[in-house]
Residue, then its C-alpha position, 0 to 999 in steps of 0.5 A: m500501439a496498445a500494450s500486450p497483456h501484462s507488458p509495461n505500458s510504455p506510451f503512458r509512462r512517457l506521458r508521465g515525463q518527469h513527474s513522480p507517480a504521486e504528482f501525476a496522480a494528483m494531475v489526474r485528480r485535478a483533470a477529473k474535477e475539471i470535467g466533473e468526474t470523481v476518480s480516486c487516483d493515486a501513485r499505485y493506480i498509476g503504477r498498475v497502469e504503467s505495468g500493464e496490469i490495467r489494460c483498459p481504464n474504466y469509463a470514468y478514467e477514460r474520459v479523464f485521460l482523453h481530457m488530459f491528452p486531447g487528440r489522442t485515443l486509448a490506443d495512443l495512451g497504450f491501452s487495449p481495446r475495451e472489447t478485448v478485456r471483457g468476459r473471462l479475460a477481464q475477470r481474470e485481470q480483475v481478480s489478478s493477473f498474479s498468482p493467488f498470493t501476490r499483490r502490492t506490486a504490479p510487475a515492474s513498471a517502465p519508470c525505472a527502466s529509464a533511470a539515469p545510468s550510474a557514474s561507473s557505467s562506462s565499465a562493461s562488467r559494471s554495466r552487466e552487474s547493473d543490468v542484473l540488479r535492475r532485472a532482479f528488482m524489476a521483473g517484467g511480466s506477470a506478478t507470478v514472475a515478480a513474486a518468484t523474483l522476489s523469492l529467488t533472484l532479488l539481488g540475492d547473490t552478493r557476488r553480483l553486487p557492484h563495488r559501489a552503488g550508483e543511480s540505477e541501484a538506488a532506483a532499483v531499491e525504490e522500485a522494489v518498495r513500490q512493487i511490494r506495496l502494490l502487491d499488498d494492496r490487492h492480495g495482502a501480505d501472508a505469502l509475500y512476506r518471506r519473498a520480500a526479505e531478500p531485497l531488503r537484505t540486498a538493499y542494506a548490502l548496497l548501503d554497506a558497499g557505499a555509493t558513487r556520490q552522496s546524493t545516491e547514498d542518501r537515496l539508498h538510505a531512504g530506499a532501504g529504510e522505506l523497504a524495511i518499513s514495507v517488509g515490516w508491514l508485511a510481517h505486521d499484517s501477517g501476524r508476525f509482530d516480533d518480525a515487524r517490530s524488528h523491521y520497523a526498528e531497523a527503519l528508525a535506525t536508518a532514519r536516525v543515521s541519515g538524519d531523514d525526518a520523513l523516514e523517521a516519521h514513517a517509522f514511528s507511524n507504523m510503530a504506533f500502529l503495531a503497538r496498538d495492535c499488540g495491546r500496548p496503547r501507551e507505547s502507541v501514543r508515545a510513538a505517534q507523538a514522536g512521529r509528529r515531532a519528526a514530521r513538524s517541519l516537513g510541510s505535510p498536513r496529511l502526514l500530521s493527520l495520520l499521526a494524529l489518528r495513530e495517537a487517537g487510537g492509542w488514547a482510545g486503547l487507554a480508554d481516555r475519551k477526551a484525549c482521543e477526541e482531541a487527537l481526532t479533532r486535530a486529525h480532521t483539521e489537518f486532513s481538511r488542509g488537503e494535499a501538499g507537494a510534501d506528502p510522501e509517496w507512501m501516503s497514497f493509501f491515506g484518503e478519506a476511506e482510511l481516515e474513516s476506518l481509523e476513526s472507526r477503530c477508535w470508537a470501537a475501542l471506546g465501546e461505541h460500536a454503532r458509531a464505529a459501524r457508521h464510519a466503517r461503512r463509509a470507509a468501505d463505500l469510499q474505497d477504490p475497489h481496485f484495492a481489494r485488501n483495504v475493501a476487505l479490511y474495512t468490511a471486516e471492521l463493519a461486520d465486527n462492529l455490526a455484530h457488537a451493535g446488535a445487528p447480526d443479520e447485517a453483520a452476517w451480510a458484511g461477513g459474507r462479503v469479506l469471505e468473497l474478497l478473501n478469495e483473492v486477499q491473504s491477510t491473517r489480520i483480516q481473517s482473525m477479525l472475521a473469526a472474532t465476528v463469527r464468535t460474536l454471531i454464534p448466539h444468533q445462529r438460528s437466524p437464517r442469514v447468520g446460519a448461512f454465513l457461519t456455515r460458509h465460514a466454516s467450509a471456507 
């Protein structure tokens, strides 16, 4: 039976079985290649399907899914008939079934609902506590409910915390990370940041309470650290740089305490990104290099590629073209080695579009705006339109580079596209970039296209 609006797609979740969302996404991409389709499926897309946010896939995904599961219909896979999601309903779903501020998470997906029970679940009281925890982390229904849950109930009452954390609590922390990432993908970070702080406090309270077994404690450390990075990113993207720095440092400390190289590499990657945005390029280089040392033994070329791009951005900020080009070469070499089983789940955002965007920023920092614009254009063209925040970001980069490269009319067109996307994306970073582009275009305001864009921006 097809999933009702905004309710979890349980049939699709069952088909995923024991595979992680990232593993299943890789299977979807392989199946697409078998039939000549091209889909940019990742763990977040799978999360959106399983949450019920994507009620019916587009035609490319439909062909891939029916190829993967021969003999089944879309209804068997938990999807609604295509005719029921057209028109106004489909538009509402694309803009977001969430309230305007939400998105890097879809509503809670089924995977965690089937998480293994904790070791102490034999106690009725303990079981009730675990149910409260799971419901708090994984609110069903619309993202409005999810956002309210993040702000009001997400394990906020420490009296509800179990004496010792079990598997269900570890799964809840992991699911909170996925939800926050999914929410941010569509609508940016501005209003989500403060709502996401509560689960982070609770995750560390769970760590303080201890776990029923070492494997659970390891999961809690990793989950709490990833949650700290996610909340730090929300602060970063909404212009709260001091808060972001604090959260990233907290994640790094958690990684060091637990000896988690993967978490350490992730923390250093984000710290390098933040340092670059704060105008501290040398610190950005050092953080990226530290991340590379932590990632060496992990077996993920894509992670090494991203860290090389972070380093390249730092060198570009230092105006060291030679070192920047060397880092970019390393980034492309590692990226060309393809995906690996060891790629972290959080890296699902890092595809060819993100690589193009990060390289564009390097050339922009070196003053080569025409070259930067070419990479930014490719980034915007390659990005899956489902991820509106990134499409807006890449298009804002394109607009700014075109403005500096002496193409004001093209820059105005790109800027207008960003304004359209900002109807559903809230990101201080993107708004600041667009404001800078506006300042660059003011001398060209006599151009009809530029003038129209400047008027639209002023009214917006």
